[in-house]
Structures are given as structure tokens and as C-alpha cells.
C-alpha positions as CSV (number, residue, x, y, z in Angstrom):
1,X,-15.0,19.2,-2.3
2,X,-14.2,18.9,-6.0
3,X,-16.1,16.2,-7.8
4,X,-14.1,13.5,-9.5
5,X,-16.4,12.4,-12.2
6,X,-19.6,10.6,-12.9
7,X,-19.7,7.6,-10.6
8,X,-22.0,5.5,-12.7
9,X,-19.8,5.7,-15.8
10,X,-16.6,5.1,-13.9
11,X,-18.0,2.2,-11.9
12,X,-19.0,0.5,-15.2
13,X,-15.4,1.0,-16.4
14,X,-14.2,-1.2,-13.6
15,X,-16.9,-3.7,-13.3
16,X,-18.4,-3.7,-16.7
17,X,-21.8,-3.6,-15.1
18,X,-23.5,-2.7,-11.8
19,X,-21.5,-2.7,-8.6
20,X,-22.3,-5.1,-5.8
21,X,-24.9,-3.8,-3.4
22,X,-22.6,-4.1,-0.4
23,X,-19.9,-1.9,-2.1
24,X,-22.5,0.7,-3.2
25,X,-23.7,0.9,0.4
26,X,-20.1,1.3,1.6
27,X,-19.6,4.2,-0.8
28,X,-22.8,5.8,0.4
29,X,-21.8,5.5,4.0
30,X,-18.4,7.0,3.2
31,X,-20.0,9.9,1.4
32,X,-22.3,10.5,4.3
33,X,-19.4,10.4,6.8
34,X,-17.3,12.9,4.7
35,X,-20.4,15.2,4.2
36,X,-20.8,15.4,8.0
37,X,-17.1,16.1,8.6
38,X,-16.5,19.8,9.5
39,X,-14.6,21.7,6.8
40,X,-12.0,24.4,7.7
41,X,-12.7,27.8,6.0
42,X,-10.0,28.9,3.6
43,X,-8.6,25.4,3.2
44,X,-9.2,22.9,0.4
45,X,-10.6,19.7,1.8
46,X,-8.8,16.5,0.7
47,X,-10.2,13.1,1.6
48,X,-7.9,10.1,1.7
49,X,-8.9,6.4,2.3
50,X,-6.5,4.3,4.3
51,X,-6.9,0.5,4.5
52,X,-4.9,-0.2,7.6
53,X,-2.9,1.6,10.4
54,X,0.4,0.1,9.2
55,X,3.7,1.9,9.5
56,X,3.9,3.3,6.0
57,X,0.5,5.0,6.3
58,X,1.7,7.1,9.2
59,X,3.0,9.8,6.9
60,X,-0.5,11.1,6.3
61,X,-1.6,11.8,9.9
62,X,1.9,12.9,10.5
63,X,1.6,15.5,7.7
64,X,-1.6,16.7,9.2
65,X,-0.5,16.8,12.9
66,X,2.7,18.6,12.0
67,X,0.8,21.3,10.1
68,X,2.3,20.4,6.7
69,X,-1.1,20.0,5.1
70,X,-2.3,23.3,6.5
71,X,0.9,25.0,5.2
72,X,0.0,23.8,1.7
73,X,-3.7,25.0,2.1
74,X,-5.2,21.6,2.7
75,X,-7.5,20.3,5.4
76,X,-6.9,16.5,5.3
77,X,-9.7,14.1,6.2
78,X,-8.7,10.5,6.8
79,X,-11.2,7.6,6.6
80,X,-10.4,4.0,7.1
81,X,-11.8,1.8,4.3
82,X,-10.9,-1.7,3.0
83,X,-9.0,-1.7,-0.3
84,X,-11.9,-2.8,-2.7
85,X,-14.5,-0.4,-1.3
86,X,-11.9,2.4,-1.3
87,X,-11.5,2.0,-5.0
88,X,-15.2,2.3,-5.5
89,X,-15.1,5.4,-3.2
90,X,-12.3,6.9,-5.3
91,X,-14.0,6.5,-8.7
92,X,-17.3,7.7,-7.2
93,X,-15.7,10.9,-6.0
94,X,-16.2,10.3,-2.3
95,X,-12.4,10.4,-1.7
96,X,-9.6,12.0,-3.6
97,X,-6.9,9.4,-2.8
98,X,-6.7,5.8,-1.7
99,X,-3.6,4.3,0.0
100,X,-4.7,0.9,-1.5
101,X,-2.5,1.5,-4.6
102,X,-2.1,-2.2,-5.4
103,X,-5.9,-2.5,-5.6
104,X,-5.9,0.5,-8.0
105,X,-3.4,-1.3,-10.2
106,X,-5.6,-4.3,-10.3
107,X,-8.6,-2.1,-11.3
108,X,-6.5,-0.4,-14.0
109,X,-5.1,-3.7,-15.4
110,X,-8.3,-5.7,-15.2
111,X,-10.9,-3.1,-16.1
112,X,-9.2,0.0,-17.5
113,X,-10.2,2.1,-14.5
114,X,-9.3,5.8,-14.9
115,X,-6.8,5.8,-12.1
116,X,-3.1,6.4,-11.5
117,X,-0.6,5.5,-8.8
118,X,0.8,8.9,-7.9
119,X,3.1,8.1,-4.9
120,X,5.2,5.1,-3.6
121,X,6.0,5.3,0.1
122,X,8.3,2.2,0.0
123,X,10.6,0.6,-2.6
124,X,10.6,-2.8,-0.9
125,X,7.8,-5.2,0.0
126,X,6.9,-5.6,3.6
127,X,6.3,-9.4,3.6
128,X,8.3,-12.3,5.1
129,X,8.3,-16.0,4.9
130,X,8.9,-17.7,8.3
131,X,9.3,-21.4,8.7
132,X,9.6,-24.1,11.3
133,X,13.1,-24.0,12.9
134,X,13.9,-27.5,11.4
135,X,13.8,-26.2,7.8
136,X,17.4,-25.4,7.0
137,X,17.0,-23.6,3.6
138,X,14.9,-22.9,0.6
139,X,15.2,-26.3,-1.0
140,X,13.9,-27.9,2.2
141,X,10.6,-26.2,1.4
142,X,10.0,-28.9,-1.2
143,X,6.7,-30.7,-0.4
144,X,6.0,-28.4,2.5
145,X,2.8,-26.6,3.3
146,X,2.9,-22.8,3.2
147,X,0.2,-20.6,4.6
148,X,-0.5,-17.6,2.5
149,X,-2.8,-14.6,2.4
150,X,-4.7,-16.4,-0.4
151,X,-3.7,-18.7,-3.2
152,X,-4.4,-15.9,-5.7
153,X,-2.9,-13.2,-3.6
154,X,-0.1,-10.9,-4.9
155,X,2.2,-12.1,-2.1
156,X,1.7,-15.7,-3.2
157,X,2.8,-14.8,-6.7
158,X,5.8,-13.0,-5.4
159,X,6.7,-16.1,-3.3
160,X,6.5,-18.2,-6.4
161,X,9.0,-16.0,-8.1
162,X,11.3,-16.3,-5.0
163,X,11.0,-20.1,-4.9
164,X,11.9,-20.3,-8.6
165,X,14.9,-18.0,-8.0
166,X,16.1,-20.5,-5.4
167,X,15.8,-23.6,-7.7
168,X,12.3,-24.9,-6.8
169,X,9.3,-25.4,-9.1
170,X,6.9,-23.0,-7.4
171,X,3.8,-24.8,-9.0
172,X,4.8,-28.3,-8.0
173,X,7.3,-28.2,-5.1
174,X,5.2,-26.3,-2.5
175,X,1.6,-26.6,-1.2
176,X,-0.1,-23.3,-0.7
177,X,-2.7,-23.2,2.0
178,X,-5.2,-20.3,2.3
179,X,-5.7,-20.1,6.1
180,X,-7.9,-17.0,5.9
181,X,-7.1,-13.5,6.9
182,X,-4.5,-13.2,9.7
183,X,-4.5,-16.9,10.3
184,X,-1.1,-17.7,8.8
185,X,0.8,-17.2,12.0
186,X,-1.5,-19.2,14.2
187,X,-1.4,-22.0,11.7
188,X,2.4,-21.9,11.7
189,X,2.7,-21.8,15.5
190,X,0.2,-24.7,15.8
191,X,2.2,-26.8,13.3
192,X,-0.7,-27.0,10.8
193,X,1.7,-25.6,8.1
194,X,5.5,-25.6,7.7
195,X,5.9,-22.0,6.7
196,X,3.9,-18.8,6.4
197,X,3.8,-15.5,4.6
198,X,3.6,-12.8,7.3
199,X,3.4,-9.1,7.9
200,X,6.0,-7.2,10.0
201,X,4.0,-7.5,13.2
202,X,3.3,-11.2,12.7
203,X,7.0,-11.7,11.9
204,X,8.1,-10.4,15.3
205,X,5.7,-12.8,17.1
206,X,6.9,-15.7,15.0
207,X,10.6,-14.9,15.6
208,X,10.0,-14.5,19.3
209,X,8.3,-17.9,19.3
210,X,11.4,-19.5,17.7
211,X,10.4,-19.6,14.1
212,X,13.0,-19.1,11.4
213,X,13.1,-16.3,8.9
214,X,13.5,-17.8,5.4
215,X,12.9,-14.8,3.1
216,X,12.4,-11.1,3.4
217,X,10.5,-10.4,0.2
218,X,12.0,-6.9,0.0
219,X,15.5,-8.5,-0.6
220,X,14.2,-11.0,-3.2
221,X,11.9,-9.0,-5.5
222,X,12.0,-5.5,-6.8
223,X,8.5,-4.1,-6.2
224,X,6.9,-1.1,-4.5
225,X,4.9,-1.0,-1.3
226,X,2.5,1.5,0.3
227,X,1.4,3.1,-3.0
228,X,-1.2,5.9,-3.3
229,X,-3.7,6.3,-6.1
230,X,-5.9,9.0,-7.4
231,X,-8.1,9.5,-10.5
232,X,-7.2,10.7,-13.9
233,X,-9.8,13.4,-13.6
234,X,-8.3,14.8,-10.4
235,X,-4.9,14.9,-12.0
236,X,-6.3,16.8,-15.0
237,X,-8.6,19.2,-13.1
238,X,-6.7,19.8,-9.9
239,X,-2.9,19.8,-10.7
240,X,-2.0,22.6,-8.2
241,X,-3.9,21.0,-5.4
242,X,-2.3,17.6,-6.2
243,X,1.2,19.2,-6.1
244,X,0.3,20.9,-2.8
245,X,-0.8,17.5,-1.3
246,X,2.4,15.9,-2.5
247,X,4.5,18.7,-1.0
248,X,2.9,18.2,2.4
249,X,3.2,14.4,2.2
250,X,6.9,14.6,1.2
251,X,7.5,16.9,4.1
252,X,6.2,14.2,6.3
253,X,8.3,11.6,4.5
254,X,11.5,13.6,5.0
255,X,10.6,14.1,8.7
256,X,10.0,10.3,9.0
257,X,13.4,9.5,7.5
258,X,15.3,11.9,9.7
259,X,13.5,12.1,13.1
260,X,13.3,8.7,14.7
261,X,11.7,9.8,18.0
262,X,9.0,12.0,16.4
263,X,8.1,9.2,14.0
264,X,8.0,6.5,16.8
265,X,5.7,8.7,18.8
266,X,3.5,9.2,15.7
267,X,3.3,5.4,15.1
268,X,2.3,4.8,18.7
269,X,-0.5,7.4,18.4
270,X,-1.6,6.3,15.0
271,X,-1.4,2.5,15.3
272,X,-2.0,2.1,19.1
273,X,1.1,-0.1,19.5
274,X,3.6,-0.1,22.3
275,X,6.6,2.1,21.9
276,X,9.1,-0.8,22.0
277,X,7.2,-2.4,19.0
278,X,7.0,1.0,17.1
279,X,10.8,1.4,17.6
280,X,11.5,-2.1,16.4
281,X,9.5,-1.5,13.3
282,X,11.1,1.9,12.6
283,X,14.6,0.5,13.0
284,X,13.9,-2.5,10.7
285,X,12.0,-0.7,8.0
286,X,13.2,2.9,7.8
287,X,15.6,2.0,5.0
288,X,12.7,0.9,2.8
289,X,11.1,4.3,2.5
290,X,11.6,6.2,-0.7
291,X,13.3,9.7,-0.5
292,X,10.8,11.4,-2.8
293,X,7.8,9.1,-3.3
294,X,9.1,7.7,-6.5
295,X,10.2,4.2,-7.7
296,X,12.0,3.6,-10.9
297,X,10.6,2.2,-14.1
298,X,11.9,-1.3,-13.5
299,X,9.9,-1.4,-10.2
300,X,6.8,-0.1,-11.9
301,X,7.1,-2.8,-14.6
302,X,7.6,-5.5,-12.0
303,X,4.5,-4.3,-10.1
304,X,2.4,-4.5,-13.3
305,X,3.9,-7.9,-14.2
306,X,2.8,-9.3,-10.8
307,X,-0.7,-7.8,-11.2
308,X,-0.9,-9.3,-14.7
309,X,-0.2,-12.7,-13.3
310,X,-2.9,-12.2,-10.6
311,X,-5.6,-11.2,-13.0
312,X,-4.5,-13.5,-15.9
313,X,-3.4,-10.7,-18.3
314,X,-0.8,-12.0,-20.8
315,X,0.0,-8.5,-22.3
316,X,1.6,-6.0,-20.0
317,X,0.1,-2.5,-20.0
318,X,2.5,0.5,-20.3
319,X,3.7,2.0,-17.0
320,X,2.4,5.4,-18.2
321,X,-1.1,4.0,-18.1
322,X,-0.8,3.0,-14.5
323,X,1.6,5.5,-12.9
324,X,2.0,9.3,-12.8
325,X,4.8,10.1,-10.4
326,X,5.5,13.5,-12.0
327,X,3.7,15.4,-9.2
328,X,5.7,13.8,-6.5
329,X,8.9,14.6,-8.5
330,X,7.8,18.2,-9.0
331,X,6.9,18.6,-5.3
332,X,10.3,17.1,-4.3
333,X,12.0,19.6,-6.6
334,X,10.2,22.6,-5.2
335,X,11.0,21.6,-1.6
336,X,14.6,21.1,-2.5
337,X,14.9,24.4,-4.3
338,X,13.3,26.2,-1.3
339,X,15.8,24.5,1.0
340,X,13.0,22.9,3.0
341,X,14.1,20.7,5.9
342,X,12.2,19.2,8.8
């Protein structure tokens, strides 16, 4: 496996000091797991950290299972790691990619981490605001309690933008309640709060229980979702391997967009959900997937603007410091010129 740099120097660039012991232990365990994984002779091993088994992440196991990675000379190893430890694993050289691209943007913005977002799976945000059925419209949220994923979470800052768009003062007219991880929906259903920011799966449960959909964030803000990050060093030292990885991934993305049944079966296998739910998710979200892993400059700027609000940065950093989508673009061009189709 190609090394991705001196972990001590790069960890300092993010933290400005030593890493927390728990994160160091996590990186060590990840390194051990990857070391023990069997490598396939003749193929380049690529390690990718995935935070969740959500719909947009299915393209990576799909690319592996369909043989697209092997076609491009890659043996893909997938390991599931929480976002923050995955950034530590990335800069330490234990993984080549992390699907926690938003966490990478935070590390870039806050600490100048030597990382880039290299792929965007979706061009719309997979978050929803559901409310009690008695709340008729956005202005009725004034004075109401809203369960969030955290008062300083990115989704909360996006919600504030949306509320302002609909004529509310987001800092005065709503009360944001941090209910803890995955507790937003139970709080809404129990009547503890009046509205809640939810994921796609939580949204379905809420709707089926009679809750009202107030906002789909993807229709209200112009931001990316499901972003993939790598290191500046990997980009510099392994451009051919990076392009090969992108080609295999974009093959899976093209398949996902065109083959409903194959994708639904892959989601069932990957996420361990029932087929009816996988089909419901596919039909609702397939239109949010990018065609070539790229989002436009406006979306990139909006992403960085939100991150800047979260970390308290007043000056925006250039998109070229945080994004390098050129390899996805080149891979898409090569596949198109070759006439590749699923």
C-alpha cells in the first residue's frame, strides 16, 4: 500500500498538537485491520473508510462486486469508521479515501489539513424537516422547538438559512434542541419537540406516523452530499491510480442511475434493509445523484460557506484549496470516449 505521508506532521496540521488518545487508538486499530486483510496479487490495494451504510455509499461495494475495481487494477478494501477517526486514518496513511468528505472540509477550513474533496456523489442534501401535523407552514414554526443533530451541526446551519429564506429570524424565532444522535424522531413522535431534522429513513417513519414534511433541504439549499476526500500527497504521487479508482467508481455511478433493480438489490445487501424500503429510497433519491461525480463552483462555494459558519471562519477559503474534481472529470471523459455503458 502506498504511504500517504508522515502521520505526525499531518496530524499536527489538523490539531495543532497531539491527537486525542482515543483517535490515535482508532487509527492503530484500523491500520492493524488493513494489515491483516488479504491482498490480491497483481492489483493495487485501495482502502476506503465509509462512515455509514447509507444509500449514497453503495456505489463503492457495487463497484467492487460488479468487478469494476478489478477492471481498473484495484483491489478495494472497505472499512467502516466514524467521520472524525476516518480523517485521522486518512492523514495517517491507513486509508486512501474517506467518504466523510464534509469532515474533511472542516479539517481543511479549520486547520489547513492537506486534503481535497475529489468526488461528489449527490448534488442535493439528504435531510428533511418534519413537523407535527398541526403546523401549517414555515411561519408557524415561530417559537417552536426543533430537534436537530446538534446546535452546531451543519444541518442546523442549513436549516437557519432555510428559515431566513421563508421570512423567519433563525436565531430568535426557533428553539433548537440537541436531542442526541438519532433521537430527533422519537422526540418528535413523543411530542417533546414540534419539528425535527431527519434522515431519509427517519423521514419515512415520521411520514407513516402522520407527521408533516415541511422542508426537503435538497430543494432549499444548493449544497453537495456524499463527498469523498483524499490527501494532497496521494493526488500528487498516485494520479494514475486515482484516475483508475474514479473510473471504477463512475462506472458504478452510471450503473446506479440506469439499473434500478440491480441497485435496489445492492442496497438490500449493503444496508441490510427490506427491499420495499430500498426501492422507496431509490425512487425518491435517484434524481439527486450526480452524473459524473462533479458539482459546480457555486455548490462548492456554498459548502465552504456553511463550513465557515460552523467553525467560525469569517474569510472563505478558495474552492481550489478544498476541491479537486479534475480526476473525476478526466475519468468521466475517458469512459465516454471509450463508449462505456453498464
